[in-house]
C-alpha positions as CSV (number, residue, x, y, z in Angstrom):
1,X,-6.8,-163.0,123.8
2,X,-3.4,-162.7,126.0
3,X,-1.3,-165.4,124.4
4,X,-2.3,-165.2,120.0
5,X,-0.2,-168.1,120.4
6,X,0.3,-172.0,122.5
7,X,3.1,-173.6,121.8
8,X,3.5,-176.8,123.7
9,X,6.0,-180.0,124.4
10,X,5.0,-182.9,123.6
11,X,6.3,-185.6,126.7
12,X,4.8,-185.4,129.2
13,X,2.9,-182.1,129.2
14,X,0.7,-183.7,126.1
15,X,1.8,-187.5,126.3
16,X,2.4,-189.6,129.8
17,X,5.2,-190.2,128.8
18,X,6.7,-190.8,132.1
19,X,5.3,-194.5,132.9
20,X,6.8,-196.0,129.9
21,X,10.5,-193.8,130.2
22,X,10.7,-195.9,133.4
23,X,10.1,-198.6,132.3
24,X,12.4,-198.4,129.2
25,X,15.4,-196.4,131.2
26,X,17.0,-199.5,131.9
27,X,17.2,-201.3,128.5
28,X,18.9,-198.1,127.5
29,X,21.5,-198.2,130.8
30,X,22.9,-201.9,129.4
31,X,23.4,-200.6,125.8
32,X,25.2,-197.2,126.5
33,X,26.8,-198.7,128.9
34,X,25.3,-195.9,131.8
35,X,24.0,-196.1,135.6
36,X,20.9,-197.7,136.4
37,X,17.9,-195.5,138.2
38,X,17.1,-196.2,141.8
39,X,13.5,-197.2,141.2
40,X,13.3,-195.9,144.8
41,X,14.6,-192.4,143.9
42,X,12.8,-191.4,141.0
43,X,10.9,-188.6,143.1
44,X,14.6,-187.4,143.9
45,X,15.7,-187.2,139.6
46,X,12.2,-185.4,139.7
47,X,13.6,-182.6,140.8
48,X,16.7,-182.2,138.8
49,X,16.6,-180.1,135.2
50,X,18.6,-182.3,132.1
51,X,22.3,-181.4,132.8
52,X,21.9,-182.4,137.5
53,X,20.7,-185.6,135.5
54,X,22.7,-185.7,132.9
55,X,25.4,-185.7,136.4
56,X,24.2,-187.2,137.9
57,X,24.3,-190.6,135.9
58,X,27.7,-189.5,134.6
59,X,25.6,-189.8,130.9
60,X,28.7,-188.0,128.9
61,X,27.7,-184.7,126.2
62,X,28.9,-187.5,123.5
63,X,26.1,-190.5,124.0
64,X,23.5,-187.7,124.2
65,X,22.5,-188.1,120.1
66,X,23.0,-192.2,119.9
67,X,20.9,-191.7,123.4
68,X,18.6,-189.7,121.9
69,X,18.0,-191.7,118.4
70,X,18.0,-194.3,119.9
71,X,14.8,-194.0,122.5
72,X,13.2,-192.9,119.8
73,X,13.8,-196.1,118.5
74,X,11.8,-197.7,120.5
75,X,9.2,-195.2,121.5
76,X,8.2,-196.0,117.3
77,X,8.2,-199.5,118.2
78,X,6.3,-199.8,121.1
79,X,4.4,-196.4,120.3
80,X,0.7,-198.1,121.1
81,X,2.3,-198.0,125.8
82,X,1.7,-194.1,124.7
83,X,-1.2,-192.2,125.1
84,X,-3.1,-187.9,125.2
85,X,-3.1,-187.6,128.8
86,X,-6.2,-187.2,129.3
87,X,-8.8,-184.6,127.9
88,X,-6.1,-183.0,126.1
89,X,-7.3,-184.0,123.0
90,X,-10.5,-181.9,123.7
91,X,-7.8,-179.1,125.6
92,X,-6.2,-178.6,121.6
93,X,-9.1,-178.4,119.8
94,X,-11.5,-175.3,122.0
95,X,-8.0,-173.4,121.6
96,X,-7.8,-173.9,118.4
97,X,-12.4,-173.5,118.5
98,X,-12.0,-170.1,120.8
99,X,-9.0,-169.1,117.4
100,X,-5.5,-169.1,119.1
101,X,-2.7,-171.1,117.0
102,X,-1.1,-174.3,118.4
103,X,2.2,-175.7,117.5
104,X,3.9,-178.1,119.0
105,X,8.5,-178.3,119.4
106,X,10.0,-180.7,120.6
107,X,12.6,-183.2,121.0
108,X,10.3,-186.3,120.7
109,X,10.5,-186.9,116.5
110,X,7.6,-186.6,114.6
111,X,7.2,-190.2,112.8
112,X,6.0,-190.5,116.6
113,X,4.4,-187.5,117.4
114,X,2.2,-188.2,114.4
115,X,1.3,-191.5,115.8
116,X,0.1,-190.7,119.2
117,X,-2.0,-188.2,118.6
118,X,-3.1,-188.7,115.6
119,X,-4.4,-186.9,111.9
120,X,-7.6,-184.5,114.0
121,X,-5.7,-183.7,116.7
122,X,-1.9,-183.7,113.8
123,X,-3.3,-181.1,112.2
124,X,-5.3,-178.8,114.3
125,X,-1.8,-177.9,114.6
126,X,-0.6,-175.1,112.1
127,X,3.8,-175.5,113.5
128,X,5.3,-178.8,114.4
129,X,8.9,-178.8,114.5
130,X,10.2,-182.6,116.7
131,X,13.1,-183.9,116.8
132,X,14.8,-181.0,118.4
133,X,18.3,-181.5,120.2
134,X,18.2,-182.2,124.3
135,X,19.4,-178.2,124.5
136,X,17.8,-176.5,120.8
137,X,14.3,-175.7,122.1
138,X,15.8,-171.7,122.2
139,X,16.7,-171.9,118.1
140,X,13.5,-173.8,117.6
141,X,10.7,-171.7,119.6
142,X,12.2,-168.3,117.3
143,X,11.9,-170.0,114.6
144,X,8.5,-170.6,115.2
145,X,7.4,-167.3,116.9
146,X,9.1,-166.0,113.1
147,X,7.0,-168.2,111.3
148,X,3.3,-167.4,113.3
149,X,4.7,-163.6,112.6
150,X,3.2,-163.1,116.5
151,X,5.1,-161.2,119.0
152,X,6.8,-163.1,121.7
153,X,5.0,-161.1,124.4
154,X,1.6,-162.8,122.1
155,X,2.8,-166.2,122.8
156,X,3.5,-168.3,125.3
157,X,5.6,-172.3,126.0
158,X,4.3,-174.6,127.8
159,X,6.1,-177.6,128.9
160,X,6.8,-179.9,131.8
161,X,11.0,-179.2,131.7
162,X,13.0,-177.1,133.4
163,X,15.1,-176.4,130.4
164,X,11.5,-175.9,128.9
165,X,11.3,-172.7,131.7
166,X,14.7,-172.4,130.9
167,X,14.8,-172.1,127.3
168,X,11.5,-169.5,127.4
169,X,13.4,-167.8,129.7
170,X,16.2,-167.2,127.3
171,X,14.7,-165.4,124.8
172,X,12.2,-163.4,127.1
173,X,9.4,-166.0,126.2
174,X,6.1,-166.6,128.3
175,X,6.6,-169.6,129.5
176,X,3.9,-171.7,131.2
177,X,4.6,-175.3,133.7
178,X,2.8,-178.1,134.0
179,X,2.2,-180.1,137.0
180,X,1.8,-183.1,136.2
181,X,5.2,-184.0,133.8
182,X,8.4,-185.0,134.8
183,X,9.6,-182.2,136.9
184,X,8.3,-182.2,140.3
185,X,6.4,-179.0,140.5
186,X,8.0,-177.3,143.6
187,X,10.8,-176.8,140.8
188,X,9.7,-176.0,138.6
189,X,7.7,-173.5,140.5
190,X,11.5,-172.2,142.1
191,X,12.0,-170.7,138.7
192,X,8.8,-167.7,138.4
193,X,7.0,-169.4,134.9
194,X,4.8,-166.7,133.7
195,X,1.7,-169.4,135.1
196,X,1.4,-172.4,136.7
197,X,-0.7,-175.3,135.8
198,X,-1.9,-178.4,138.6
199,X,-4.5,-179.1,135.8
200,X,-5.1,-179.5,132.2
201,X,-8.3,-177.6,132.9
202,X,-6.2,-174.6,134.5
203,X,-5.2,-173.6,130.8
204,X,-7.9,-173.1,128.7
205,X,-8.8,-171.4,131.7
206,X,-5.7,-168.5,131.6
207,X,-4.8,-168.5,127.6
208,X,-6.9,-164.9,128.1
């Protein structure tokens, strides 16, 4: 088994968060006095990393914790609008059945993730870290590797954003980028992730 531990991002990787994200941004912009996104430029924004996205919208870093807390609160109130991607539940069950350890490392809250996944899927996770800061994934990935007692070359982090790839590469952790989440597939591919996944079934095919 090439990868003993499969670590997942949640938003945009296992859960279809983007429709809710777009719907919510205007409300967030009004509350925090931010520039509203031009919905006609969504595809251009999907090519930007998190830092460039914040710069484009002129969001000061000091506002990030408050914005993140507010958006998690909104999601908690509207959690019924967030669903797993079709096939995600089957993927997790099959990975577990094949003997892989599973973890989640996400900026979303553990509460929100638990509500979307449900108890049956949640209990498949060997390690679960939520509420990670926007640029704090490296430390949490290291923590999960240490808890698992698994060498990083035997683990992989799978995410949908450029920052997921950057975080993994900074600690020399293999990384898989998915083409169905927030960042555009061509932008992800340009960073040379270990693996590219264009559909959920690709993950099962490439894990061994």
